[in-house]
C-alpha positions as CSV (number, residue, x, y, z in Angstrom):
1,M,0.0,0.0,0.0
2,E,1.2,3.5,-0.8
3,T,-0.1,7.1,-0.8
4,E,1.0,10.5,-2.0
5,R,-1.8,12.3,-0.2
6,G,-1.4,14.0,3.2
7,I,-2.6,16.7,5.6
8,K,-0.6,19.6,6.9
9,E,-0.5,20.1,10.7
10,W,1.6,21.9,13.2
11,S,4.8,19.9,13.8
12,A,4.1,19.7,17.6
13,V,0.7,18.1,17.0
14,I,2.2,15.6,14.6
15,E,4.8,14.7,17.3
16,A,1.9,14.3,19.8
17,L,0.1,12.1,17.3
18,G,3.3,10.1,16.7
19,S,3.8,9.5,20.4
20,G,0.2,8.6,21.2
21,K,-0.4,11.7,23.2
22,Q,-3.1,12.8,20.8
23,T,-5.5,10.7,18.7
24,I,-7.6,13.4,17.0
25,L,-7.5,16.3,14.6
26,I,-10.2,18.9,14.6
27,R,-11.0,20.5,11.2
28,K,-13.7,22.8,9.7
29,R,-14.1,20.4,6.8
30,P,-13.9,16.6,6.6
31,P,-10.7,15.0,5.3
32,Q,-10.4,14.3,1.6
33,Y,-8.7,10.9,2.1
34,A,-8.8,8.0,4.6
35,D,-5.0,7.5,4.6
36,M,-2.9,10.6,4.9
37,L,0.8,11.4,5.3
38,L,1.3,13.9,8.2
39,F,3.2,16.9,6.9
40,P,4.8,19.0,9.6
41,T,4.4,22.8,9.5
42,F,6.0,25.6,11.7
43,N,4.1,28.7,10.6
44,Y,2.2,28.8,13.9
45,Y,5.6,29.3,15.6
46,Q,7.1,31.6,13.1
47,K,4.1,34.0,13.4
48,N,4.5,34.2,17.2
49,V,8.3,33.8,17.7
50,S,8.6,37.4,19.0
51,T,5.5,37.0,21.3
52,P,6.1,33.7,23.2
53,E,3.0,34.3,25.4
54,I,0.8,34.1,22.3
55,F,2.6,30.9,21.2
56,D,2.3,29.4,24.7
57,A,-1.4,30.1,24.9
58,Q,-2.1,27.8,22.0
59,F,-1.1,24.7,24.0
60,Q,-2.0,23.1,27.3
61,S,0.8,24.1,29.7
62,Q,2.3,20.6,30.0
63,H,2.9,20.5,26.3
64,V,4.4,24.0,25.7
65,E,8.0,23.1,25.9
66,A,7.7,20.1,23.6
67,A,5.7,22.3,21.2
68,R,8.5,24.9,21.1
69,R,11.2,22.2,20.6
70,S,9.3,20.7,17.7
71,A,8.6,24.0,16.0
72,V,12.2,25.2,16.3
73,A,13.6,21.9,14.9
74,T,11.1,21.9,12.0
75,M,11.7,25.5,11.2
76,K,15.4,25.1,11.3
77,Q,15.3,22.1,9.0
78,A,13.0,23.9,6.6
79,H,15.2,26.9,6.4
80,E,18.6,25.1,6.2
81,D,17.6,22.1,4.1
82,M,14.4,23.4,2.5
83,L,13.0,20.1,3.5
84,A,10.5,18.5,5.9
85,D,10.7,15.0,7.2
86,I,7.4,13.0,7.1
87,N,7.7,10.3,9.7
88,F,4.0,9.3,10.2
89,Y,0.8,8.6,8.3
90,A,-2.7,8.4,9.7
91,H,-5.8,6.3,8.9
92,V,-9.0,8.1,9.6
93,E,-11.0,5.6,11.7
94,R,-14.0,7.8,12.3
95,I,-15.2,11.3,11.5
96,I,-17.4,12.8,14.2
97,E,-19.4,16.0,13.5
98,V,-19.4,18.2,16.6
99,T,-21.4,21.4,17.0
100,D,-21.4,21.6,20.8
101,K,-18.3,23.5,22.0
102,K,-18.6,21.9,25.5
103,V,-17.8,18.6,23.8
104,L,-14.6,20.0,22.4
105,D,-13.6,21.1,25.9
106,Q,-14.4,17.6,27.3
107,L,-12.1,16.1,24.6
108,K,-9.0,18.0,25.9
109,K,-7.3,14.9,27.3
110,H,-7.2,13.7,23.7
111,Y,-5.3,16.8,22.3
112,I,-2.4,19.1,23.2
113,W,-3.9,22.4,22.1
114,A,-5.2,24.8,24.8
115,P,-9.0,24.6,25.2
116,G,-9.1,28.4,24.5
117,H,-7.4,27.8,21.2
118,V,-9.8,25.1,20.2
119,K,-12.8,27.3,21.2
120,A,-11.4,30.2,19.1
121,Y,-11.0,27.8,16.1
122,A,-14.6,26.5,16.7
123,D,-15.9,30.1,16.8
124,S,-14.6,30.7,13.3
125,A,-16.3,27.6,11.8
126,I,-19.2,28.0,9.5
127,E,-22.4,27.2,11.4
128,G,-20.2,26.1,14.3
129,R,-19.7,22.7,12.8
130,L,-16.4,20.9,13.2
131,H,-15.1,17.5,12.2
132,V,-13.2,15.5,14.8
133,M,-11.1,13.0,13.0
134,L,-10.2,9.9,15.1
135,L,-6.9,8.8,13.7
136,R,-4.9,5.6,13.9
137,V,-1.3,6.8,13.5
138,Y,1.5,4.8,12.1
139,K,5.3,5.4,12.0
140,L,6.6,5.0,8.5
141,S,9.4,2.4,8.1
142,Q,11.3,5.0,6.1
143,V,11.3,8.8,6.4
144,A,9.8,10.6,3.4
145,R,11.5,13.9,2.6
146,A,9.5,16.7,1.2
147,G,10.0,20.2,0.0
148,R,8.7,22.6,2.6
149,S,5.9,24.0,0.5
150,G,4.0,20.8,-0.3
151,G,1.3,21.4,-2.9
152,G,-2.4,21.3,-2.4
153,V,-5.1,23.4,-0.6
154,P,-4.0,24.9,2.7
155,D,-4.8,21.9,4.9
156,F,-4.0,19.2,2.4
157,Y,-0.7,18.0,0.9
158,K,0.3,16.1,-2.2
159,H,3.8,14.5,-2.0
160,H,6.0,14.5,-5.1
161,E,5.9,10.7,-5.3
162,K,4.0,7.9,-3.7
163,V,5.2,6.8,-0.3
164,S,5.2,3.2,0.7
165,L,3.2,2.4,3.9
166,K,4.6,-1.1,3.9
167,G,6.2,-1.9,7.3
168,A,4.6,1.1,9.1
169,K,4.0,0.4,12.8
170,A,1.0,1.6,14.7
171,V,2.1,4.0,17.5
172,L,-0.6,2.6,19.9
173,S,-1.4,-1.0,20.4
174,D,-4.9,-2.2,19.5
175,D,-5.9,-2.2,23.1
176,E,-4.5,1.3,23.7
177,F,-6.2,2.7,20.6
178,N,-9.6,1.0,21.3
179,K,-9.5,2.6,24.8
180,E,-8.9,6.0,23.3
181,M,-11.6,5.5,20.7
182,D,-14.1,4.3,23.3
183,S,-13.4,7.4,25.4
184,I,-13.8,9.8,22.5
185,L,-17.0,8.2,21.3
186,S,-18.4,8.2,24.8
187,I,-17.6,11.9,25.2
188,T,-18.9,13.0,21.8
189,G,-22.1,11.0,21.7
190,A,-22.2,12.5,18.2
191,K,-23.2,11.1,14.9
192,V,-20.4,9.0,13.5
193,H,-19.5,8.8,9.8
194,A,-17.0,6.1,8.9
């Protein structure tokens, strides 16, 4: 199996997904693909490098230092090498439509963003509708290198060649993932599209 399709996301979030600390992405529109390379970005850091308190406010306090380290490393690699390393891909297991902002706050143990950041993002959504993507994340057996400006619409990415998913390893065991999924589905109680 292989893919050239991906989704762009903050590098800190991709690291959280890749370590099992996060299992969801929240978007204003549903994903275009079921299997997606995770393309790391750093623009969220670059915009706020001179105002660290704004950067810090985007993440839960226990994740701020890791978010900074990730952003700095990704930005440095992009500026020096004009490349980004793609280490993970995700399979969308479920798409849950959420309109109740209280539900987003209740999901906070499943993401590293600050709840205030998620609320602000939700406030900008058309009709207040967001899509919570429940992701099964896999570490690629080989790093895929990409030019830093991957093509596609702002959220989505198309790699310059197909990337093999063969040999990729799930970052969470089946039991760990099912526990996360059960918790998320219990919290949302929302309509599920698979």
